[in-house]
N, C-alpha and C positions, 0 to 999 in steps of 0.2 A: 805488754807493749806501752810504751810511753805515749802520752797524748800527742807530743810533737811528731813522733815517728808515724802515728796514726794518721795525723792530719796531712803529712808529707805523702803518705800512700794515697790518701783519698784525693789530694790535689793532683797527683800523677794519673790516677784513674780518671777523674774528670778530664784532664788534658788529653788523655788517651781516647776517650769518647768523642771529643771534639775534633781531634786530628783525623780520626777514622770514622767521619760522620756518615759515610755511605753504608759502610758495615754496620755501624751503630744503629742506623734507621732500619736496615733489613733485619738484623737481629731483633730489635724491638718490635718490628712488625709481626715477625713469626712468633715470638714469645706471647705477644698480646693474643694472637689467634689461638694458641695452644691453651693459655690460661683461661681464655674466653670459653672454649669447649669444656674444660674442666669445671668451671663455674656453672655453666648450662647443665651439665650431668649432676652437679651437686643440688642444683635448685630442683631438677626432676626427681631425684632421690628423696629430698626433704619433702616434696609434695606427695609423693606416693606413701611416704611413711605417715604423713599427716592424714591422708585419706584412710588408711587402715586404722589410725588412732581413733578417728570419728566413727568408723564402723564399729570399733570395739566399744565404743561409748553407747551404742545402741543395743548391746548384749545386756540383758536383764535377767536376773534371777528372782523367782517368785517364791518366797516362803510362806507356805500355808500353816496356819496354827490350829492347834487342837480346839475343839469346841468348848473345852472346860477352862481354857486359859482366862485368867482374870487380871493378869498384870502384863499386858503387851508391851509397856514401856520398858521393862526390864530385859525382855527378849530383845526389843529393838536395840537397847544399849549393847547387849552382847553380840548381836549382828554387826553393829557399827564398829565394834572393836576387832572384828576379824580381819587378817591381813588381806588386802587387796580390795576391800570394800571401799567405794567412793562415796556413796550417798545412800541413805536409808529412808523410805517412805512408807508409812503406814497406811494400809488401805482397810478400812472397816467393813463390816459385812453389808451395811447400807451403801457405802460407796461402790463396792464390788457390784451390787445389785444394779446400781444406776448405770455404772459403766457397761455391764452386760446388756441391759435393756437398750442403751444408746447404740451399742455396737449392732445389736440384732434388729434395730428399728422397731422394737415392740415394748411399749410401756406398761403392758399388762401381764407381765410374766408372774407377778407375785401378788395377785388380787387378793388372795386369802390371807395375806399378812404374814405368811411363813417364808422366810429366807433361809434356803439351805447352804448358801455359800459361806465358806469360812473366812475369818479375818485373815489378812496376809500382809507381808512386807515385800516391798519391791527393791531389790538391791542393785545400785549402778556400780560398775566396776572400774578399777584402775587398770591401765594398760597392761601393767606387769603381774596382773592377778593370775594366780594358779587355781584354775577353776575347779578341776577335780578335788584338790585339797579343800578348797573353800566350801564346796558342796557337802563333804563329808563332815567338816567342823560345824556347819550350820544345821546338819541332820542330827548331830550329837546334842544340840541345846535342848534342854527340857522344855516341852510345850510346843515343839515344832513337829508337825504332823508330816509334811511332805515338802521337798524342794524341787522345782522343775525349772527348766531352761531349754532353750533350743539348741539341742545337741549337734544336730546336722550343720547349723549355721556357724556354730562355735568352732567345729572341727574344720569347717571350710576356711574360716577366717584365720584360723591359727596356721594352716597350711599356707594361706596366701601371705601372711605376715613374715613367715620363714623365707619363702620364695622371694618376696621383695627385699628382705634384708640382704639374703645372699647375693641376688642379682645387683642390688645397689652397691655393695661393697666391692664386688667383682668389677662393676662398671667403673666406680672411682678408681679402683687400683689400676685397671688397665688404661683408663684416661690419664692418670698421674704418671704411669710408666712411660706413656706415649709422650706426654709433655716433657718429661725428664730428657727422654732420647731426642726430641727436638731441639731442647735447650742446649744439650751438651753439644750436638752437631752444629748448631748455629754459632755458639761461642767458639768452637773449634775453628770455624771458618775465620772468624776475626783474629783469632790467636795465630793461625796459619799465615794470615796476610801480614803479621808482624813477627813472623818467625826470625828474620835478620836482626830486628831489634833485640830480640830475646838473646840470640846468639852473641851479638856483641856485648850485652851486659854480663853473660856468663864469662866470655873470654876476658874481660877487664877485672874479674874477680868478685862480681856479684853473687851473693849467696841465693840458694833456692828460694828462701822465704822472702828476700828483698825483691826478687823477680815476680814471685807468686802473688804477693799481697795486692799490688795495684790491679792485676787482672782479676783476682777474686772479688775485690771491691767493684770493678767494672761490672762482673756478672751479677752481683748483688744489686747495684743501681739499675741495671737493665730488668732484672727480675722484678723489683719493685715498681719500676715505671710501667713494665708490661702488666703487672698485676693491678696497678692503679687504672690504666686505660681499660682493661678488661672489666674491671669493677664498674667504672663509669658507664661503659656500654651496656653491661647486664643490669645495672640498676635502673637505668633510663628505660631500656627495653621491657624490663619486667613490670615497672611502674605503669607504662603505656598499655601492657597486656592486662594488668589489674584493672586499671580505669576502663578499658575497653568492655570487660566482662562484668563490671561492677553490678549490673542488673540481672546477671545471670548466676551471682555467687551461690545461690541456693542450690544450683545444679553443678556448679564448678567451684567448690569450696577451696580455692587455693590459698596457700600461705601468703601473708603479706605483713608489714609492719617493721618497726625498727629492729626487733629482735632477729628477724631473718636477715635484714641488711647487714647487722653487726656480725653474725656468724659468717656470712658470704665474705665480708671484708678480712675477717681473721683468716679464714681458709685461703683466700687468694693471695693476700700479702704474705702470710706464712709459706704458701708454695713458692711465691716469687722469691722471697728471701732464701729458702733453702735450696731450691733448685738452681737459682742463679749462682750461689756460692759454690754449690756441688759441682754444677756444670763447669765452671772455671777450673776448679781444682782439677778435675778429671781431664779436662781438655789440655791442661799444661803439662802434664805429666811426661808425655813423649818429647815435648820441645825443651825440657829442662835437662835432657841428657846430651849434653854438648861435649 
């Protein structure tokens, strides 16, 4: 398409929106509400995923070393190189004894000077870690006596993550489908109100593309405007929520920051652009058959 032709279609689209301002405002309001709901579910899903990621960070593998080990640094380097390991922390026999005494509230556990506790490494994991494989690889390292972790908690967490991912994707898909349905029907109302205009253009010899493009651009403009309004409302509302619970972030660790705002902006503008253009294209099909 030539730039001159595109700008002509764009000018016609803007004129069409202004001429039919009542339908334009109605469509814009409905599209904004639909995209607002989608953005709301997107934020909810993102925060649920964030909570599971924080819970996964609490999963810790403890690797106990054999008493005869004299080179824990080498074992630590091998453990750090395993796939899925985020951080490795060495716990000496003395540190293990001090931690046990503090946990039990008894500082006289090892009065005779003998410390039966083995040296160990604590492994923090990445979210995508394959735990059973990681445990087997850690157990195969020479000098490792035993590998322990909270199996019941890990199984529960893995099930929770699967449920959240499935429910989150299903929720976003259903919301996206509902938004698309709303946009198509809303734009169809604007197209129906101008059906005589379309029929006249077809009767005087206008091609389908010539008729379609201004309406598609109208849909795209409406979609982007609706996305912008929904983004503004969500950003201000979410910022207010984050500010209100900032003193309770320890108990409600919700996401915040520029990265989340950027993702929300990309998602909503992309949805508005795609659904606005697609909605106009689908709505015009029946009216182009003159």
